[in-house]
C-alpha positions as CSV (number, residue, x, y, z in Angstrom):
1,X,-22.8,-12.7,-62.3
2,X,-23.0,-15.3,-64.9
3,X,-23.8,-13.0,-67.9
4,X,-22.4,-13.3,-71.4
5,X,-23.8,-12.8,-74.9
6,X,-22.8,-15.9,-76.9
7,X,-21.0,-15.0,-80.2
8,X,-22.5,-16.4,-83.4
9,X,-19.2,-16.2,-85.3
10,X,-15.9,-18.2,-85.2
11,X,-13.3,-16.3,-83.2
12,X,-9.7,-17.1,-82.4
13,X,-8.2,-15.4,-79.4
14,X,-4.6,-15.4,-78.5
15,X,-4.4,-15.8,-74.7
16,X,-4.8,-13.2,-72.0
17,X,-2.0,-11.1,-73.4
18,X,-4.1,-10.1,-76.4
19,X,-5.2,-6.4,-76.7
20,X,-8.3,-5.4,-74.7
21,X,-11.6,-5.3,-76.6
22,X,-13.3,-1.9,-76.9
23,X,-16.2,-1.2,-74.6
24,X,-19.3,-2.9,-75.8
25,X,-22.6,-0.9,-75.7
26,X,-24.5,-4.1,-74.9
27,X,-25.0,-4.5,-71.2
28,X,-24.6,-8.2,-71.2
29,X,-21.1,-7.7,-72.7
30,X,-20.2,-4.6,-70.9
31,X,-21.0,-6.1,-67.5
32,X,-19.9,-9.7,-68.0
33,X,-17.4,-11.0,-65.5
34,X,-13.8,-10.8,-66.4
35,X,-12.4,-12.5,-63.3
36,X,-13.4,-15.7,-61.5
37,X,-14.3,-13.7,-58.4
38,X,-16.9,-11.8,-60.4
39,X,-18.7,-14.9,-61.4
40,X,-21.6,-15.5,-59.1
41,X,-23.0,-18.9,-58.4
42,X,-21.8,-22.5,-58.8
43,X,-19.4,-22.2,-55.9
44,X,-18.3,-25.8,-55.8
45,X,-17.3,-25.6,-59.5
46,X,-15.5,-22.3,-58.9
47,X,-13.3,-24.0,-56.4
48,X,-12.2,-26.5,-59.1
49,X,-11.8,-23.8,-61.7
50,X,-9.5,-21.9,-59.3
51,X,-7.2,-24.9,-59.1
52,X,-7.2,-25.3,-62.9
53,X,-6.2,-21.6,-63.3
54,X,-3.4,-22.0,-60.7
55,X,-1.9,-24.9,-62.5
56,X,-2.6,-23.4,-66.0
57,X,-4.2,-26.7,-67.1
58,X,-7.7,-28.0,-67.5
59,X,-9.4,-31.3,-68.4
60,X,-11.9,-31.7,-71.2
61,X,-15.0,-30.0,-69.8
62,X,-18.7,-30.2,-70.5
63,X,-21.0,-27.5,-69.0
64,X,-24.8,-27.9,-69.4
65,X,-27.8,-25.9,-68.2
66,X,-30.5,-23.6,-69.4
67,X,-30.1,-20.7,-71.8
68,X,-28.5,-17.6,-70.3
69,X,-27.3,-19.2,-67.1
70,X,-23.5,-18.6,-67.6
71,X,-22.1,-21.7,-69.4
72,X,-20.3,-19.7,-72.2
73,X,-19.3,-17.0,-69.7
74,X,-17.5,-19.5,-67.5
75,X,-15.8,-21.2,-70.5
76,X,-14.4,-17.9,-71.8
77,X,-13.5,-16.7,-68.4
78,X,-11.4,-19.8,-67.9
79,X,-9.5,-19.3,-71.2
80,X,-8.9,-15.7,-70.4
81,X,-7.4,-16.7,-67.0
82,X,-4.9,-19.1,-68.3
83,X,-2.1,-19.0,-70.9
84,X,-3.5,-20.6,-73.9
85,X,-4.6,-20.2,-77.5
86,X,-8.4,-20.3,-78.0
87,X,-10.6,-21.4,-80.8
88,X,-14.3,-20.6,-80.4
89,X,-16.9,-22.4,-82.5
90,X,-20.7,-21.9,-82.2
91,X,-22.0,-25.3,-83.0
92,X,-25.5,-24.1,-83.6
93,X,-24.3,-22.7,-87.0
94,X,-21.2,-24.8,-87.6
95,X,-22.3,-28.3,-86.7
96,X,-21.4,-30.5,-89.6
97,X,-18.5,-33.0,-89.6
98,X,-16.3,-30.9,-91.9
99,X,-16.8,-27.8,-89.6
100,X,-15.4,-29.8,-86.7
101,X,-12.8,-31.9,-88.5
102,X,-11.2,-29.1,-90.6
103,X,-11.3,-26.2,-88.2
104,X,-10.4,-28.1,-85.1
105,X,-7.6,-30.1,-86.8
106,X,-6.1,-27.0,-88.4
107,X,-6.1,-25.2,-85.0
108,X,-4.8,-28.1,-83.0
109,X,-2.1,-29.2,-85.4
110,X,-0.5,-25.8,-86.1
111,X,2.1,-24.0,-84.0
112,X,0.5,-21.7,-81.5
113,X,1.6,-18.9,-79.2
114,X,1.3,-21.0,-76.0
115,X,1.8,-24.7,-75.2
116,X,-1.8,-25.2,-74.3
117,X,-4.7,-24.8,-76.8
118,X,-8.4,-24.8,-75.9
119,X,-11.4,-25.3,-78.2
120,X,-14.7,-23.9,-77.0
121,X,-17.6,-25.7,-78.7
122,X,-20.6,-23.6,-77.8
123,X,-24.0,-25.2,-78.0
124,X,-22.4,-28.6,-78.7
125,X,-25.7,-30.4,-78.5
126,X,-26.4,-29.0,-82.0
127,X,-23.5,-31.1,-83.5
128,X,-24.6,-33.9,-85.8
129,X,-23.9,-37.5,-84.8
130,X,-21.1,-37.7,-87.4
131,X,-19.6,-34.4,-86.2
132,X,-19.7,-35.8,-82.6
133,X,-18.0,-39.0,-83.8
134,X,-15.2,-36.9,-85.4
135,X,-14.9,-34.8,-82.3
136,X,-14.4,-37.9,-80.2
137,X,-11.4,-38.9,-82.3
138,X,-10.0,-35.4,-82.2
139,X,-10.2,-35.2,-78.4
140,X,-8.0,-38.3,-78.3
141,X,-5.6,-37.4,-81.1
142,X,-4.7,-33.9,-79.7
143,X,-5.2,-34.6,-76.0
144,X,-1.6,-33.8,-75.1
145,X,-1.8,-30.2,-76.2
146,X,-5.5,-29.4,-76.8
147,X,-8.4,-29.3,-74.4
148,X,-12.1,-29.0,-75.2
149,X,-14.8,-27.1,-73.4
150,X,-18.2,-28.0,-74.5
151,X,-21.4,-26.2,-73.6
152,X,-24.9,-27.4,-74.2
153,X,-28.5,-27.0,-73.0
154,X,-29.3,-30.7,-73.2
155,X,-26.3,-32.9,-72.4
156,X,-28.4,-36.1,-73.1
157,X,-28.1,-35.2,-76.8
158,X,-24.4,-35.8,-76.6
159,X,-22.8,-39.2,-77.4
160,X,-21.8,-41.2,-74.4
161,X,-18.3,-41.4,-75.8
162,X,-18.1,-37.6,-75.7
163,X,-19.5,-37.3,-72.2
164,X,-17.1,-40.0,-70.9
165,X,-14.1,-38.0,-72.1
166,X,-15.2,-34.9,-70.2
167,X,-15.6,-33.8,-66.7
168,X,-19.3,-32.9,-66.8
169,X,-20.8,-30.1,-64.6
170,X,-24.4,-28.7,-64.5
171,X,-24.5,-24.9,-64.5
172,X,-27.1,-23.4,-62.2
173,X,-28.3,-19.8,-62.4
174,X,-27.7,-17.5,-59.4
175,X,-30.6,-16.8,-57.1
176,X,-33.3,-14.3,-58.1
177,X,-31.9,-12.0,-55.4
178,X,-28.4,-12.1,-56.9
179,X,-29.9,-11.4,-60.4
180,X,-31.9,-8.5,-59.1
181,X,-28.8,-7.1,-57.3
182,X,-26.8,-7.4,-60.5
183,X,-29.5,-5.6,-62.5
184,X,-29.6,-2.8,-59.9
185,X,-25.8,-2.5,-60.1
186,X,-26.0,-2.2,-63.9
187,X,-28.8,0.4,-63.8
188,X,-27.1,2.4,-61.1
189,X,-23.8,2.4,-63.0
190,X,-25.6,3.5,-66.2
191,X,-27.5,6.2,-64.1
192,X,-30.9,4.8,-65.1
193,X,-33.9,5.5,-62.9
194,X,-35.9,2.5,-61.8
195,X,-38.4,1.3,-59.2
196,X,-38.4,-1.9,-57.2
197,X,-41.6,-3.2,-58.8
198,X,-40.1,-3.0,-62.2
199,X,-37.0,-5.0,-61.1
200,X,-39.2,-7.7,-59.5
201,X,-41.4,-8.0,-62.7
202,X,-38.4,-8.3,-65.0
203,X,-36.6,-10.9,-62.9
204,X,-39.7,-12.9,-62.3
205,X,-40.7,-12.9,-66.0
206,X,-37.4,-14.1,-67.4
207,X,-35.6,-16.0,-64.6
208,X,-33.5,-18.1,-64.9
209,X,-32.4,-16.7,-68.3
210,X,-30.2,-13.9,-66.9
211,X,-29.2,-12.7,-70.4
212,X,-32.9,-12.1,-71.1
213,X,-33.3,-10.1,-67.9
214,X,-30.4,-7.8,-68.8
215,X,-31.3,-7.4,-72.5
216,X,-35.0,-6.7,-71.7
217,X,-34.0,-4.1,-69.1
218,X,-31.7,-2.3,-71.6
219,X,-34.4,-2.4,-74.3
220,X,-36.9,-0.9,-71.8
221,X,-34.9,2.3,-71.0
222,X,-36.6,5.4,-72.2
223,X,-35.2,8.8,-71.4
224,X,-32.8,7.3,-68.8
225,X,-35.7,5.6,-67.0
226,X,-36.5,1.9,-66.9
227,X,-40.0,1.4,-68.3
228,X,-41.3,-2.2,-67.8
229,X,-43.8,-3.2,-70.4
230,X,-47.2,-4.5,-69.7
231,X,-46.1,-7.9,-71.2
232,X,-43.4,-8.2,-68.7
233,X,-45.7,-7.5,-65.8
234,X,-48.3,-9.8,-67.3
235,X,-45.8,-12.7,-67.6
236,X,-44.8,-12.2,-63.9
237,X,-48.5,-12.0,-62.9
238,X,-49.4,-15.2,-64.8
239,X,-46.8,-17.3,-63.0
240,X,-48.0,-16.0,-59.6
241,X,-51.6,-16.6,-60.5
242,X,-50.8,-20.2,-61.5
243,X,-49.4,-20.8,-58.0
244,X,-52.5,-19.2,-56.4
245,X,-54.8,-21.5,-58.4
246,X,-52.7,-24.5,-57.2
247,X,-53.5,-23.5,-53.6
248,X,-57.2,-23.8,-54.3
249,X,-58.6,-27.0,-52.6
250,X,-61.2,-27.3,-55.3
251,X,-59.2,-29.3,-58.0
252,X,-61.7,-28.8,-60.7
253,X,-61.9,-25.0,-60.3
254,X,-58.1,-24.8,-60.1
255,X,-57.5,-26.9,-63.2
256,X,-60.1,-24.9,-65.2
257,X,-58.7,-21.6,-64.0
258,X,-55.2,-22.4,-65.0
259,X,-56.2,-23.7,-68.4
260,X,-58.2,-20.5,-69.0
261,X,-55.3,-18.4,-67.8
262,X,-52.8,-20.0,-70.1
263,X,-55.2,-19.7,-73.1
264,X,-56.1,-16.1,-72.5
265,X,-52.4,-15.1,-72.4
266,X,-51.3,-17.1,-75.5
267,X,-48.3,-18.6,-73.7
268,X,-46.2,-20.9,-75.8
269,X,-43.0,-21.3,-73.9
270,X,-43.2,-22.9,-70.5
271,X,-39.6,-23.4,-69.5
272,X,-39.7,-20.5,-67.0
273,X,-43.0,-21.9,-65.5
274,X,-41.4,-25.2,-64.6
275,X,-38.6,-23.4,-62.8
276,X,-41.0,-21.1,-61.0
277,X,-43.3,-23.9,-59.9
278,X,-40.2,-25.8,-58.6
279,X,-39.1,-22.7,-56.6
280,X,-42.6,-22.2,-55.1
281,X,-43.4,-25.9,-54.5
282,X,-43.4,-25.5,-50.7
283,X,-46.2,-22.8,-51.0
284,X,-48.8,-24.9,-52.9
285,X,-47.7,-28.5,-52.0
286,X,-45.9,-28.3,-48.6
287,X,-46.7,-31.9,-47.7
288,X,-45.6,-33.6,-50.9
289,X,-42.8,-31.5,-52.5
290,X,-40.9,-34.6,-53.7
291,X,-43.8,-36.0,-55.7
292,X,-44.6,-32.7,-57.2
293,X,-40.9,-32.1,-58.2
294,X,-40.9,-35.5,-59.8
295,X,-44.0,-34.6,-61.9
296,X,-42.4,-31.3,-62.9
297,X,-39.2,-33.1,-63.9
298,X,-41.1,-35.6,-66.1
299,X,-43.1,-32.9,-67.9
300,X,-40.1,-30.7,-68.3
301,X,-38.2,-33.6,-70.0
302,X,-41.2,-34.2,-72.3
303,X,-41.4,-30.5,-73.1
304,X,-38.3,-30.5,-75.3
305,X,-39.7,-33.4,-77.4
306,X,-43.3,-32.3,-78.1
307,X,-44.8,-29.9,-80.6
308,X,-47.6,-28.6,-78.4
309,X,-45.9,-27.5,-75.2
310,X,-49.2,-26.2,-73.8
311,X,-50.6,-29.7,-73.6
312,X,-47.5,-30.9,-71.8
313,X,-47.7,-28.2,-69.2
314,X,-51.4,-28.5,-68.6
315,X,-50.8,-32.3,-68.2
316,X,-48.2,-31.5,-65.5
317,X,-50.8,-29.2,-63.7
318,X,-53.3,-32.1,-63.8
319,X,-50.8,-34.5,-62.2
320,X,-49.9,-32.0,-59.5
321,X,-53.5,-31.3,-58.5
322,X,-54.2,-35.0,-58.2
323,X,-51.2,-35.6,-56.1
324,X,-52.5,-33.3,-53.4
Protein backbone atom coordinates (compact mmCIF):
# COMPACT_ATOMS: atom_id res chain seq x y z
CA UNK A 1 0.00 0.00 0.00
CA UNK A 2 1.30 3.38 -0.91
CA UNK A 3 1.60 4.80 2.61
CA UNK A 4 4.38 6.97 3.97
CA UNK A 5 4.64 9.94 6.30
CA UNK A 6 6.87 12.52 4.62
CA UNK A 7 9.77 13.66 6.80
CA UNK A 8 10.07 17.42 7.41
CA UNK A 9 13.80 17.27 8.10
CA UNK A 10 16.94 16.68 6.07
CA UNK A 11 18.14 13.15 6.43
CA UNK A 12 21.10 11.31 4.92
CA UNK A 13 20.79 7.56 4.74
CA UNK A 14 23.64 5.23 3.89
CA UNK A 15 22.22 2.53 1.62
CA UNK A 16 20.26 -0.53 2.56
CA UNK A 17 23.07 -1.83 4.76
CA UNK A 18 22.38 0.83 7.39
CA UNK A 19 20.93 -0.23 10.77
CA UNK A 20 17.19 -0.83 10.95
CA UNK A 21 15.11 2.00 12.38
CA UNK A 22 13.22 1.40 15.62
CA UNK A 23 9.54 0.59 15.31
CA UNK A 24 7.51 3.74 14.87
CA UNK A 25 4.28 4.18 16.82
CA UNK A 26 2.71 6.07 13.90
CA UNK A 27 0.75 3.62 11.79
CA UNK A 28 1.64 5.33 8.51
CA UNK A 29 5.29 4.63 9.32
CA UNK A 30 4.85 1.28 11.02
CA UNK A 31 2.90 -0.19 8.12
CA UNK A 32 4.56 1.51 5.17
CA UNK A 33 5.89 -0.87 2.49
CA UNK A 34 9.51 -1.92 2.76
CA UNK A 35 9.62 -3.98 -0.45
CA UNK A 36 8.38 -3.31 -3.95
CA UNK A 37 5.97 -6.25 -3.69
CA UNK A 38 4.29 -4.52 -0.74
CA UNK A 39 3.61 -1.37 -2.76
CA UNK A 40 0.04 -1.51 -4.12
CA UNK A 41 -1.03 0.27 -7.29
CA UNK A 42 0.80 1.79 -10.28
CA UNK A 43 1.57 -1.66 -11.69
CA UNK A 44 3.10 -0.44 -14.96
CA UNK A 45 5.51 1.78 -13.07
CA UNK A 46 6.37 -1.04 -10.66
CA UNK A 47 7.53 -3.10 -13.64
CA UNK A 48 9.98 -0.36 -14.59
CA UNK A 49 11.11 0.06 -10.98
CA UNK A 50 11.82 -3.66 -10.72
CA UNK A 51 14.19 -3.43 -13.69
CA UNK A 52 15.97 -0.42 -12.16
CA UNK A 53 16.43 -2.30 -8.91
CA UNK A 54 17.83 -5.33 -10.75
CA UNK A 55 20.41 -3.19 -12.55
CA UNK A 56 21.10 -1.03 -9.48
CA UNK A 57 20.69 2.10 -11.59
CA UNK A 58 17.91 4.62 -12.07
CA UNK A 59 17.30 7.63 -14.32
CA UNK A 60 16.35 11.05 -13.01
CA UNK A 61 12.72 10.63 -11.93
CA UNK A 62 9.77 12.92 -11.29
CA UNK A 63 6.71 11.50 -9.52
CA UNK A 64 3.60 13.66 -9.33
CA UNK A 65 0.13 13.21 -7.87
CA UNK A 66 -2.14 14.19 -4.99
CA UNK A 67 -1.13 14.29 -1.32
CA UNK A 68 -0.80 10.96 0.44
CA UNK A 69 -0.89 8.82 -2.69
CA UNK A 70 2.56 7.25 -2.32
CA UNK A 71 5.08 9.42 -4.18
CA UNK A 72 7.60 9.70 -1.36
CA UNK A 73 6.99 6.11 -0.33
CA UNK A 74 8.00 4.90 -3.77
CA UNK A 75 11.03 7.20 -3.90
CA UNK A 76 12.35 5.95 -0.56
CA UNK A 77 11.46 2.36 -1.37
CA UNK A 78 13.60 2.57 -4.51
CA UNK A 79 16.60 3.94 -2.62
CA UNK A 80 16.28 1.25 0.06
CA UNK A 81 16.26 -1.44 -2.63
CA UNK A 82 19.47 -0.43 -4.39
CA UNK A 83 23.04 0.17 -3.23
CA UNK A 84 23.33 3.93 -2.96
CA UNK A 85 23.90 6.88 -0.68
CA UNK A 86 20.79 9.00 -0.20
CA UNK A 87 20.19 12.66 0.54
CA UNK A 88 16.60 13.59 1.43
CA UNK A 89 15.49 17.22 1.21
CA UNK A 90 11.97 18.44 1.89
CA UNK A 91 11.67 21.34 -0.53
CA UNK A 92 8.60 22.77 1.17
CA UNK A 93 10.92 24.07 3.92
CA UNK A 94 14.28 24.07 2.12
CA UNK A 95 13.38 25.66 -1.19
CA UNK A 96 15.86 28.51 -1.74
CA UNK A 97 18.75 28.48 -4.18
CA UNK A 98 21.39 28.11 -1.44
CA UNK A 99 19.52 25.14 0.09
CA UNK A 100 19.77 23.31 -3.21
CA UNK A 101 23.17 24.48 -4.38
CA UNK A 102 25.11 24.00 -1.13
CA UNK A 103 23.55 20.80 0.22
CA UNK A 104 23.27 18.97 -3.05
CA UNK A 105 26.74 20.04 -4.21
CA UNK A 106 28.35 18.98 -0.93
CA UNK A 107 26.58 15.62 -1.07
CA UNK A 108 27.25 14.91 -4.76
CA UNK A 109 30.89 16.01 -4.76
CA UNK A 110 32.14 14.16 -1.66
CA UNK A 111 33.27 10.54 -1.43
CA UNK A 112 30.40 8.23 -0.52
CA UNK A 113 29.96 4.63 0.63
CA UNK A 114 28.58 3.53 -2.76
CA UNK A 115 29.23 4.41 -6.38
CA UNK A 116 25.68 5.65 -6.89
CA UNK A 117 24.17 8.60 -5.04
CA UNK A 118 20.49 9.59 -5.05
CA UNK A 119 18.96 12.93 -4.06
CA UNK A 120 15.28 12.82 -3.11
CA UNK A 121 13.74 16.27 -3.48
CA UNK A 122 10.34 15.94 -1.85
CA UNK A 123 7.62 18.48 -2.73
CA UNK A 124 9.89 19.90 -5.42
CA UNK A 125 7.12 22.14 -6.75
CA UNK A 126 7.85 24.40 -3.76
CA UNK A 127 11.33 25.19 -5.10
CA UNK A 128 11.81 28.80 -6.20
CA UNK A 129 12.53 29.51 -9.85
CA UNK A 130 16.16 30.30 -9.04
CA UNK A 131 16.49 27.07 -7.05
CA UNK A 132 15.06 25.10 -9.97
CA UNK A 133 17.55 26.77 -12.32
CA UNK A 134 20.39 25.76 -10.00
CA UNK A 135 18.99 22.24 -9.78
CA UNK A 136 18.97 21.95 -13.57
CA UNK A 137 22.70 22.65 -13.68
CA UNK A 138 23.43 20.25 -10.81
CA UNK A 139 21.53 17.45 -12.55
CA UNK A 140 23.86 17.85 -15.52
CA UNK A 141 27.10 18.40 -13.60
CA UNK A 142 26.79 15.30 -11.40
CA UNK A 143 24.79 13.06 -13.76
CA UNK A 144 27.49 10.37 -13.93
CA UNK A 145 27.33 9.54 -10.22
CA UNK A 146 24.17 11.18 -8.85
CA UNK A 147 20.50 10.66 -9.70
CA UNK A 148 17.59 12.83 -8.64
CA UNK A 149 14.09 11.71 -7.63
CA UNK A 150 11.65 14.61 -7.49
CA UNK A 151 8.14 14.40 -6.05
CA UNK A 152 5.48 17.08 -6.42
CA UNK A 153 1.74 17.62 -6.30
CA UNK A 154 1.69 19.92 -9.34
CA UNK A 155 4.34 19.09 -11.93
CA UNK A 156 3.23 22.05 -14.06
CA UNK A 157 4.97 24.27 -11.51
CA UNK A 158 8.30 22.74 -12.47
CA UNK A 159 10.49 24.29 -15.16
CA UNK A 160 10.32 22.57 -18.52
CA UNK A 161 14.11 22.21 -18.35
CA UNK A 162 13.72 20.10 -15.18
CA UNK A 163 10.89 17.98 -16.56
CA UNK A 164 12.81 17.27 -19.77
CA UNK A 165 15.72 15.88 -17.74
CA UNK A 166 13.50 13.41 -15.88
CA UNK A 167 11.38 10.42 -16.66
CA UNK A 168 8.02 11.66 -15.44
CA UNK A 169 5.33 9.42 -13.97
CA UNK A 170 1.91 10.18 -12.46
CA UNK A 171 1.27 8.37 -9.17
CA UNK A 172 -2.29 7.13 -8.81
CA UNK A 173 -3.80 6.06 -5.49
CA UNK A 174 -4.89 2.44 -5.02
CA UNK A 175 -8.60 1.71 -5.29
CA UNK A 176 -10.91 2.37 -2.35
CA UNK A 177 -11.21 -1.38 -1.95
CA UNK A 178 -7.44 -1.71 -1.57
CA UNK A 179 -7.30 1.19 0.88
CA UNK A 180 -10.08 -0.35 2.96
CA UNK A 181 -8.31 -3.72 2.91
CA UNK A 182 -5.08 -2.08 4.10
CA UNK A 183 -6.89 -0.27 6.91
CA UNK A 184 -8.58 -3.50 8.00
CA UNK A 185 -5.19 -5.23 7.99
CA UNK A 186 -3.74 -2.49 10.21
CA UNK A 187 -6.66 -2.54 12.65
CA UNK A 188 -6.60 -6.33 12.84
CA UNK A 189 -2.84 -6.38 13.42
CA UNK A 190 -3.18 -3.76 16.15
CA UNK A 191 -6.13 -5.72 17.65
CA UNK A 192 -8.52 -2.80 17.27
CA UNK A 193 -12.26 -3.45 17.13
CA UNK A 194 -14.09 -1.86 14.19
CA UNK A 195 -17.23 -2.10 12.09
CA UNK A 196 -17.71 -2.04 8.34
CA UNK A 197 -19.65 1.24 8.37
CA UNK A 198 -16.80 3.04 10.10
CA UNK A 199 -14.27 1.80 7.53
CA UNK A 200 -16.49 2.91 4.65
CA UNK A 201 -17.01 6.36 6.17
CA UNK A 202 -13.30 6.92 6.78
CA UNK A 203 -12.21 5.83 3.31
CA UNK A 204 -14.98 7.79 1.57
CA UNK A 205 -14.28 10.93 3.59
CA UNK A 206 -10.52 11.06 2.91
CA UNK A 207 -9.86 9.13 -0.31
CA UNK A 208 -7.56 9.48 -2.24
CA UNK A 209 -5.36 10.78 0.61
CA UNK A 210 -4.37 7.41 2.05
CA UNK A 211 -2.17 8.98 4.71
CA UNK A 212 -5.18 10.90 6.02
CA UNK A 213 -7.24 7.70 6.15
CA UNK A 214 -4.63 5.94 8.28
CA UNK A 215 -3.87 8.92 10.53
CA UNK A 216 -7.55 9.62 11.15
CA UNK A 217 -8.19 5.97 11.99
CA UNK A 218 -5.36 5.91 14.51
CA UNK A 219 -6.59 9.15 16.06
CA UNK A 220 -10.08 7.69 16.38
CA UNK A 221 -9.11 4.69 18.50
CA UNK A 222 -10.63 4.77 21.99
CA UNK A 223 -10.23 1.85 24.37
CA UNK A 224 -8.98 -0.39 21.54
CA UNK A 225 -12.06 0.42 19.44
CA UNK A 226 -12.26 2.52 16.28
CA UNK A 227 -14.72 5.33 16.88
CA UNK A 228 -15.58 7.28 13.73
CA UNK A 229 -16.48 10.90 14.48
CA UNK A 230 -19.64 12.58 13.27
CA UNK A 231 -17.51 14.86 11.07
CA UNK A 232 -16.11 11.86 9.18
CA UNK A 233 -19.56 10.40 8.66
CA UNK A 234 -20.86 13.82 7.63
CA UNK A 235 -18.09 14.31 5.06
CA UNK A 236 -18.91 10.93 3.58
CA UNK A 237 -22.64 11.71 3.54
CA UNK A 238 -22.16 15.11 1.88
CA UNK A 239 -20.35 13.62 -1.11
CA UNK A 240 -23.05 10.98 -1.51
CA UNK A 241 -25.80 13.60 -1.27
CA UNK A 242 -24.14 15.73 -3.96
CA UNK A 243 -24.31 12.76 -6.32
CA UNK A 244 -27.96 12.18 -5.42
CA UNK A 245 -28.76 15.83 -6.18
CA UNK A 246 -27.01 15.52 -9.56
CA UNK A 247 -29.39 12.68 -10.44
CA UNK A 248 -32.38 15.02 -9.97
CA UNK A 249 -33.86 15.89 -13.40
CA UNK A 250 -34.91 19.30 -12.05
CA UNK A 251 -31.72 21.30 -12.61
CA UNK A 252 -32.83 24.30 -10.55
CA UNK A 253 -33.68 22.21 -7.50
CA UNK A 254 -30.48 20.19 -7.84
CA UNK A 255 -28.30 23.29 -8.07
CA UNK A 256 -30.04 24.99 -5.12
CA UNK A 257 -29.82 21.83 -3.04
CA UNK A 258 -26.09 21.38 -3.62
CA UNK A 259 -25.34 25.05 -2.88
CA UNK A 260 -27.27 24.82 0.37
CA UNK A 261 -25.60 21.53 1.29
CA UNK A 262 -22.12 22.99 0.79
CA UNK A 263 -22.99 26.15 2.74
CA UNK A 264 -24.57 24.28 5.65
CA UNK A 265 -21.50 22.09 6.13
CA UNK A 266 -18.91 24.87 5.83
CA UNK A 267 -16.80 22.91 3.36
CA UNK A 268 -13.65 24.71 2.19
CA UNK A 269 -11.54 22.01 0.54
CA UNK A 270 -13.03 20.32 -2.52
CA UNK A 271 -10.13 18.19 -3.79
CA UNK A 272 -11.81 14.99 -2.59
CA UNK A 273 -15.12 16.04 -4.16
CA UNK A 274 -13.63 16.22 -7.66
CA UNK A 275 -12.22 12.71 -7.28
CA UNK A 276 -15.51 11.40 -5.92
CA UNK A 277 -17.56 12.95 -8.72
CA UNK A 278 -15.13 11.51 -11.28
CA UNK A 279 -15.49 8.07 -9.72
CA UNK A 280 -19.31 8.26 -9.69
CA UNK A 281 -19.78 9.93 -13.10
CA UNK A 282 -21.52 6.90 -14.62
CA UNK A 283 -24.19 7.09 -11.92
CA UNK A 284 -25.35 10.67 -12.51
CA UNK A 285 -24.26 11.28 -16.12
CA UNK A 286 -24.17 7.87 -17.87
CA UNK A 287 -24.75 9.34 -21.33
CA UNK A 288 -22.11 12.08 -21.28
CA UNK A 289 -19.26 10.97 -18.98
CA UNK A 290 -16.59 12.50 -21.22
CA UNK A 291 -18.10 15.99 -21.15
CA UNK A 292 -18.58 15.85 -17.39
CA UNK A 293 -15.01 14.67 -16.82
CA UNK A 294 -13.79 17.55 -18.96
CA UNK A 295 -15.78 20.02 -16.84
CA UNK A 296 -14.38 18.46 -13.65
CA UNK A 297 -10.83 18.64 -14.99
CA UNK A 298 -11.18 22.32 -15.89
CA UNK A 299 -12.58 23.24 -12.47
CA UNK A 300 -10.01 21.14 -10.65
CA UNK A 301 -7.21 22.96 -12.49
CA UNK A 302 -8.75 26.32 -11.54
CA UNK A 303 -9.20 25.20 -7.92
CA UNK A 304 -5.46 25.46 -7.14
CA UNK A 305 -5.32 29.05 -8.40
CA UNK A 306 -8.34 30.69 -6.77
CA UNK A 307 -8.91 32.03 -3.27
CA UNK A 308 -12.57 31.02 -2.95
CA UNK A 309 -12.67 27.34 -3.85
CA UNK A 310 -16.38 27.07 -3.09
CA UNK A 311 -17.23 29.34 -6.04
CA UNK A 312 -15.05 27.21 -8.31
CA UNK A 313 -16.73 24.00 -7.20
CA UNK A 314 -20.27 25.37 -7.46
CA UNK A 315 -19.39 26.62 -10.94
CA UNK A 316 -18.42 23.05 -11.87
CA UNK A 317 -21.77 21.81 -10.57
CA UNK A 318 -23.59 24.37 -12.71
CA UNK A 319 -21.67 23.27 -15.81
CA UNK A 320 -22.37 19.60 -15.15
CA UNK A 321 -26.09 20.15 -14.64
CA UNK A 322 -26.38 22.08 -17.90
CA UNK A 323 -24.49 19.42 -19.83
CA UNK A 324 -27.17 16.86 -19.00
